[in-house]
C-alpha positions as CSV (number, residue, x, y, z in Angstrom):
1,M,-44.6,-14.0,20.9
2,F,-41.2,-12.3,20.9
3,R,-38.5,-13.6,18.6
4,V,-35.3,-12.4,17.1
5,N,-34.8,-8.6,17.2
6,S,-37.9,-8.1,19.4
7,K,-36.0,-5.4,21.3
8,E,-35.2,-3.6,18.1
9,A,-38.8,-3.8,17.0
10,L,-40.1,-2.3,20.2
11,V,-37.6,0.5,20.1
12,L,-38.6,1.3,16.5
13,W,-42.2,1.0,17.4
14,I,-42.1,3.8,20.0
15,M,-39.9,6.0,17.7
16,S,-42.6,5.8,15.1
17,A,-45.1,7.5,17.4
18,I,-44.1,11.0,16.4
19,M,-44.3,10.1,12.7
20,L,-47.8,8.7,13.0
21,T,-49.5,11.4,15.1
22,T,-52.4,12.1,12.7
23,V,-52.7,8.6,11.2
24,F,-56.0,7.9,13.0
25,M,-57.8,11.1,11.8
26,P,-59.6,9.2,9.0
27,F,-61.3,7.2,11.7
28,G,-62.7,10.3,13.3
29,L,-60.1,10.5,16.1
30,P,-58.3,13.7,17.2
31,A,-55.3,14.9,15.2
32,N,-52.9,14.2,18.0
33,S,-54.2,10.7,19.0
34,G,-51.4,8.8,17.4
35,P,-48.8,8.9,20.2
36,T,-51.4,8.1,22.8
37,I,-52.7,5.0,21.0
38,I,-49.2,3.8,19.8
39,G,-47.6,4.6,23.2
40,S,-50.3,2.8,25.1
41,L,-50.0,-0.4,23.0
42,W,-46.2,-0.1,23.3
43,L,-46.4,0.0,27.1
44,L,-48.4,-3.2,27.1
45,M,-46.1,-5.0,24.7
46,S,-43.0,-3.8,26.6
47,I,-44.4,-4.9,29.9
48,A,-45.2,-8.3,28.4
49,F,-41.7,-8.5,27.0
50,F,-40.0,-7.8,30.4
51,L,-42.2,-10.3,32.1
52,R,-40.1,-12.9,30.2
53,T,-36.8,-11.0,30.1
54,P,-34.6,-9.7,33.0
55,L,-34.5,-6.0,33.2
56,G,-30.7,-5.8,33.7
57,P,-28.6,-3.2,35.5
58,M,-29.1,0.6,35.4
59,V,-26.3,3.1,35.5
60,L,-26.2,5.4,38.5
61,G,-26.8,8.6,36.5
62,Y,-30.1,7.3,35.2
63,Q,-31.1,6.1,38.7
64,C,-30.5,9.6,40.0
65,F,-32.6,11.0,37.2
66,L,-35.5,8.7,38.0
67,F,-35.1,9.5,41.7
68,I,-35.5,13.2,40.9
69,V,-38.6,12.5,38.8
70,L,-40.2,10.3,41.5
71,T,-39.3,12.6,44.3
72,S,-41.0,15.5,42.5
73,V,-44.1,13.4,42.2
74,L,-44.1,12.5,46.0
75,L,-43.5,16.1,47.1
76,G,-46.2,17.2,44.7
77,M,-48.7,14.9,46.3
78,V,-47.7,16.2,49.7
79,K,-48.2,19.7,48.4
80,V,-51.6,18.9,47.0
81,L,-52.8,17.2,50.2
82,F,-52.2,20.4,52.2
83,S,-53.6,22.8,49.6
84,V,-57.2,24.0,49.2
85,D,-56.5,26.0,46.0
86,V,-55.8,23.1,43.6
87,D,-58.2,21.1,41.4
88,L,-57.6,17.6,42.8
89,N,-59.3,15.9,39.8
90,L,-57.0,17.8,37.4
91,Y,-53.9,16.9,39.5
92,L,-54.8,13.2,39.6
93,Y,-55.7,13.2,35.8
94,N,-52.3,14.6,34.9
95,L,-50.5,12.2,37.2
96,V,-52.4,9.0,36.2
97,F,-52.9,9.6,32.5
98,R,-49.8,11.7,31.7
99,G,-47.2,11.4,34.4
100,V,-47.3,7.6,35.2
101,P,-47.3,6.4,31.5
102,K,-44.3,8.7,30.8
103,I,-42.4,7.4,33.8
104,L,-43.1,3.9,32.7
105,F,-41.8,4.8,29.3
106,L,-38.6,6.3,30.7
107,I,-37.9,3.1,32.7
108,L,-38.8,0.6,30.0
109,I,-37.1,2.4,27.1
110,Y,-33.9,2.5,29.1
111,F,-33.9,-1.2,29.7
112,L,-34.7,-1.9,26.0
113,V,-32.0,0.3,24.6
114,S,-29.4,-0.7,27.2
115,Q,-29.7,-4.3,26.0
116,L,-28.9,-3.5,22.4
117,D,-25.4,-4.2,21.1
118,Y,-23.4,-2.0,18.8
119,N,-24.8,-3.5,15.6
120,S,-28.4,-3.2,16.8
121,V,-27.9,0.5,17.7
122,I,-26.6,1.2,14.2
123,R,-29.4,-0.9,12.6
124,V,-32.2,0.7,14.6
125,S,-30.9,4.2,13.9
126,Y,-30.7,3.5,10.1
127,R,-34.2,1.9,10.1
128,Y,-35.5,4.9,11.9
129,S,-34.5,7.0,8.9
130,L,-36.1,4.6,6.5
131,M,-39.2,4.6,8.6
132,L,-39.5,8.4,8.0
133,I,-39.2,8.0,4.3
134,F,-41.9,5.3,4.4
135,T,-44.3,7.5,6.4
136,I,-43.8,10.5,4.1
137,G,-44.8,8.3,1.1
138,L,-47.7,6.9,3.1
139,A,-48.8,10.4,4.0
140,L,-48.9,11.5,0.4
141,V,-50.9,8.5,-0.6
142,L,-53.4,8.7,2.3
143,Y,-54.0,12.4,1.7
144,E,-55.2,11.7,-1.9
145,I,-57.8,9.4,-0.3
146,F,-58.5,11.5,2.8
147,P,-57.9,15.2,2.1
148,I,-58.5,16.2,5.7
149,Y,-57.3,19.6,7.0
150,R,-54.1,19.2,9.1
151,F,-54.0,15.5,8.3
152,V,-50.9,15.9,6.1
153,W,-50.8,19.5,5.0
154,Y,-51.2,22.6,7.2
155,N,-52.2,25.3,4.8
156,D,-49.2,25.3,2.3
157,R,-46.9,23.6,4.8
158,F,-46.1,19.9,4.7
159,A,-45.9,17.9,8.0
160,A,-46.5,14.4,6.7
161,L,-48.3,12.6,9.6
162,H,-46.6,14.5,12.3
163,F,-49.3,17.1,12.9
164,E,-46.8,19.7,14.1
165,L,-44.3,21.2,11.7
166,V,-41.5,21.2,14.4
167,N,-41.9,17.4,14.8
168,F,-41.6,16.9,11.1
169,S,-38.6,19.1,11.0
170,F,-36.9,17.3,13.9
171,T,-37.4,13.8,12.4
172,S,-36.4,15.0,9.0
173,F,-33.1,16.5,10.3
174,T,-32.3,13.5,12.5
175,A,-33.2,10.9,9.9
176,G,-31.4,12.9,7.2
177,I,-28.2,13.2,9.3
178,I,-28.3,9.4,9.8
179,L,-28.6,8.8,6.1
180,I,-26.0,11.3,5.1
181,Y,-23.4,10.1,7.6
182,S,-24.1,6.4,6.8
183,H,-23.5,6.7,3.1
184,F,-21.0,9.5,2.6
185,R,-17.4,9.9,3.7
186,S,-16.2,13.1,1.9
187,N,-16.5,16.3,3.9
188,L,-17.6,18.2,0.8
189,T,-20.3,15.7,0.0
190,I,-21.6,15.7,3.5
191,L,-21.6,19.5,3.6
192,V,-23.5,19.8,0.3
193,S,-26.0,17.1,1.4
194,V,-26.7,18.8,4.8
195,I,-27.2,22.1,3.0
196,L,-29.7,20.5,0.5
197,L,-31.4,18.7,3.4
198,S,-31.8,22.0,5.3
199,M,-33.1,23.8,2.3
200,G,-35.6,21.0,1.6
201,I,-37.0,21.0,5.1
202,W,-37.1,24.8,5.2
203,V,-39.2,24.9,2.0
204,A,-41.4,22.0,2.8
205,S,-42.3,22.7,6.5
206,K,-41.6,26.5,6.9
207,S,-41.2,25.7,10.5
208,N,-39.8,28.4,12.8
209,Y,-37.6,25.7,14.4
210,V,-35.6,25.0,11.2
211,P,-33.1,27.8,11.9
212,I,-32.7,26.5,15.5
213,F,-31.9,23.0,14.2
214,I,-29.5,24.3,11.7
215,A,-27.8,26.4,14.4
216,S,-27.5,23.2,16.5
217,M,-25.9,21.3,13.7
218,L,-23.5,24.1,12.9
219,F,-22.5,24.3,16.6
220,S,-22.0,20.5,16.8
221,T,-19.7,20.6,13.7
222,F,-17.8,23.6,15.0
223,L,-17.3,21.9,18.4
224,L,-15.9,18.7,16.9
225,R,-13.1,20.8,15.4
226,V,-12.1,22.5,18.6
227,P,-9.1,21.2,20.6
228,G,-9.9,18.8,23.5
229,Q,-9.9,20.8,26.7
230,L,-11.2,23.9,25.1
231,R,-14.0,21.8,23.6
232,S,-15.4,20.9,27.1
233,T,-15.2,24.6,28.2
234,I,-17.1,25.8,25.2
235,Y,-19.7,23.1,25.6
236,L,-20.2,23.9,29.3
237,G,-20.6,27.5,28.3
238,Y,-23.1,26.6,25.7
239,F,-25.4,25.0,28.2
240,A,-24.9,27.8,30.7
241,V,-25.9,30.4,28.1
242,L,-29.0,28.5,27.0
243,I,-30.2,28.1,30.7
244,I,-29.5,31.8,31.4
245,I,-31.4,32.7,28.2
246,L,-34.5,30.9,29.6
247,L,-34.1,32.6,33.0
248,I,-33.8,36.2,31.6
249,L,-36.0,35.7,28.5
250,P,-38.2,38.8,29.1
251,S,-35.2,41.1,28.9
252,L,-34.2,39.6,25.6
253,L,-37.4,40.2,23.6
254,E,-36.1,43.3,21.9
255,L,-32.9,41.5,20.8
256,I,-35.0,38.6,19.5
257,E,-37.2,41.0,17.6
258,K,-34.1,42.1,15.6
259,V,-33.4,38.6,14.3
260,L,-37.0,37.6,13.4
261,F,-36.1,37.8,9.7
262,L,-34.2,34.5,10.2
263,F,-37.4,32.6,10.8
264,P,-39.7,31.6,7.9
265,R,-43.0,32.3,9.6
266,S,-42.8,35.4,11.6
267,S,-44.0,39.0,11.5
268,A,-41.7,41.9,11.9
269,T,-42.5,42.4,15.5
270,L,-43.3,40.2,18.5
271,S,-47.0,40.9,18.6
272,D,-49.5,38.8,20.5
273,D,-50.4,36.8,17.3
274,N,-46.8,36.2,16.3
275,P,-46.2,32.4,16.5
276,I,-42.8,32.9,18.0
277,Y,-44.1,35.2,20.7
278,I,-46.8,32.7,21.6
279,R,-44.1,30.1,22.2
280,L,-41.8,32.4,24.0
281,F,-44.7,33.6,26.3
282,R,-45.1,30.1,27.6
283,H,-41.5,29.9,28.5
284,I,-41.7,33.3,30.2
285,F,-44.8,32.2,32.1
286,A,-43.1,29.0,33.2
287,I,-39.9,30.6,34.5
288,Q,-41.9,33.3,36.3
289,Y,-43.9,30.6,38.0
290,F,-40.7,28.9,39.0
291,F,-39.3,32.0,40.6
292,D,-42.6,32.7,42.3
293,N,-42.7,29.2,43.8
294,I,-38.9,28.5,44.2
295,F,-39.2,28.0,48.0
296,S,-42.3,25.8,47.7
297,L,-42.5,22.1,47.3
298,P,-42.4,21.0,43.6
299,D,-45.7,20.5,41.9
300,G,-44.5,17.2,40.5
301,F,-43.8,15.6,37.2
302,F,-46.4,16.6,34.6
303,N,-48.2,18.8,37.2
304,G,-46.1,22.0,37.0
305,G,-48.5,24.9,37.0
306,V,-51.5,23.0,38.4
307,F,-51.7,25.8,41.0
308,A,-51.7,28.6,38.4
309,D,-54.3,30.1,36.1
310,L,-53.4,28.8,32.6
311,N,-56.3,30.4,30.7
312,S,-54.1,33.3,29.5
313,I,-51.7,31.1,27.6
314,D,-54.0,28.5,26.0
315,S,-52.1,25.6,27.4
316,W,-52.9,22.8,29.8
317,S,-49.2,22.6,30.9
318,G,-48.3,26.3,31.3
319,G,-44.8,25.7,30.0
320,S,-43.0,24.2,27.1
321,G,-39.8,22.2,26.7
322,L,-37.2,22.7,29.4
323,S,-39.1,25.6,31.0
324,K,-41.9,23.1,31.8
325,L,-39.5,21.1,33.9
326,F,-38.7,24.2,35.9
327,M,-42.5,24.2,36.8
328,D,-42.6,20.5,37.4
329,F,-39.4,20.0,39.4
330,G,-39.1,23.3,41.2
331,I,-35.8,23.5,43.0
332,L,-35.1,19.9,42.0
333,V,-34.5,21.2,38.4
334,I,-31.0,22.2,39.6
335,P,-29.7,18.6,40.3
336,F,-31.5,17.5,37.1
337,L,-29.7,20.1,35.0
338,I,-26.3,19.2,36.6
339,L,-26.9,15.6,35.8
340,L,-28.0,16.4,32.2
341,V,-25.0,18.7,31.5
342,R,-22.6,16.2,33.0
343,T,-24.0,13.5,30.7
344,F,-23.3,15.7,27.6
345,L,-19.8,16.5,28.9
346,K,-19.2,12.7,29.3
347,I,-20.3,12.2,25.7
348,L,-17.8,14.9,24.6
349,K,-15.0,13.1,26.4
350,T,-16.0,9.7,25.0
351,L,-16.4,10.5,21.4
352,D,-13.7,10.4,18.7
353,P,-14.1,13.7,16.7
354,K,-12.7,12.1,13.6
355,N,-15.0,9.1,13.6
356,R,-18.0,9.5,11.2
357,K,-20.4,7.6,13.4
358,D,-19.3,9.5,16.5
359,Q,-19.8,12.8,14.6
360,M,-23.3,11.6,13.5
361,Y,-24.4,10.7,17.0
362,F,-23.0,13.9,18.5
363,I,-25.1,15.9,16.1
364,L,-28.1,13.8,16.9
365,V,-27.8,14.3,20.7
366,N,-27.5,18.1,20.2
367,L,-30.6,18.1,17.9
368,C,-32.5,16.1,20.6
369,F,-31.5,18.8,23.2
370,A,-32.5,21.6,20.8
371,Y,-35.8,20.0,20.3
372,G,-36.5,19.4,24.0
373,Y,-35.2,22.8,25.0
374,L,-38.1,24.6,23.2
375,Q,-40.7,22.2,22.0
376,A,-43.5,21.0,24.2
377,G,-42.5,17.7,25.8
378,F,-38.9,17.6,26.9
379,F,-39.2,13.8,27.2
380,N,-40.7,13.1,23.8
381,F,-40.8,9.4,22.9
382,T,-38.6,9.8,19.8
383,S,-36.1,12.3,21.1
384,V,-35.5,10.4,24.3
385,T,-35.0,7.2,22.5
386,L,-32.6,8.7,20.0
387,F,-30.7,10.2,22.9
388,L,-30.5,6.9,24.7
389,L,-29.4,5.1,21.5
390,S,-26.6,7.6,21.2
391,L,-25.6,6.9,24.9
392,R,-25.7,3.2,24.2
393,Y,-23.5,3.7,21.1
394,W,-20.8,5.2,23.3
395,K,-21.5,2.5,26.0
396,I,-22.4,5.2,28.5
397,I,-25.5,3.1,29.4
């Protein structure tokens, strides 16, 4: 069944999930059914693959990460057993249908990526960018046949088959960076290409995440030009500031309101119907929930907020991006953040700032963090896989 490049095919398969989110809409299925169907089939194929292939070793850092995830689940189960205020059916549903498949993904994708050699990592990364181009073309063709609302277009905004504009922006930036750094060597050519890429994504998607992704790329480029020791200090400060921003977000709303003009789809104020405020409120809710329950047992992976009333925020999860992990992990989020930041600092010490491929993967890992920091699903199939591919490129895993 599995022949040459089977590992590469499986890695690309799961990376395609974000690009094919709405592909099953013409069959009457929900707009966001793509990742569920593609991910479920991927799990079955990956398990079948590893029934014939040894898993291989796992680095200590990733073992610690999985230990944190599994510990949160176990402590969450203990918490639920001694609680009378929780909907047990909801808890078990989240655990069985959301938590367990994601944990299996995190384990299997590690072993797949960690078995790729240097050439395979480069090849998979490049084919990921070609896959995006193909799905954009496919989306335009399918829309002519099936002009369904939110299938390809969301009002006047283009999302291809991603469903969410932020997802289209993320894959476009990451795939675009791979193409640019794979084909160009001149600093001027790269700069002009990135500017054109950013303008194209801004116009096509009008996603409010576009300025954030641009800021992430600018910061990455700036950091690569900073002297060695100072570079690590600035990078550590960068993560510290981002975490502090989440923790004190309510007190920053007035400041955020002053920079709303930077975002393509935002009103002049942070009113209740402002799309930026809707996103920010979920983060505020999540962090407040974390502080209210900081001395309690964690709710568990994918079950953060199961003890809260989520009706006011129109979300099953209660949080979004990194703030959701504060709800899931509780106090265990502290060792997780330490582990995460240490991994990024290790990347910084490993890379050669003058090497084009190193520059490319450094920009990619920072885009992955920017995406996971704010967007629902910190452990998104595609962003996690891209991150692990980058770690494999530097032989960190």
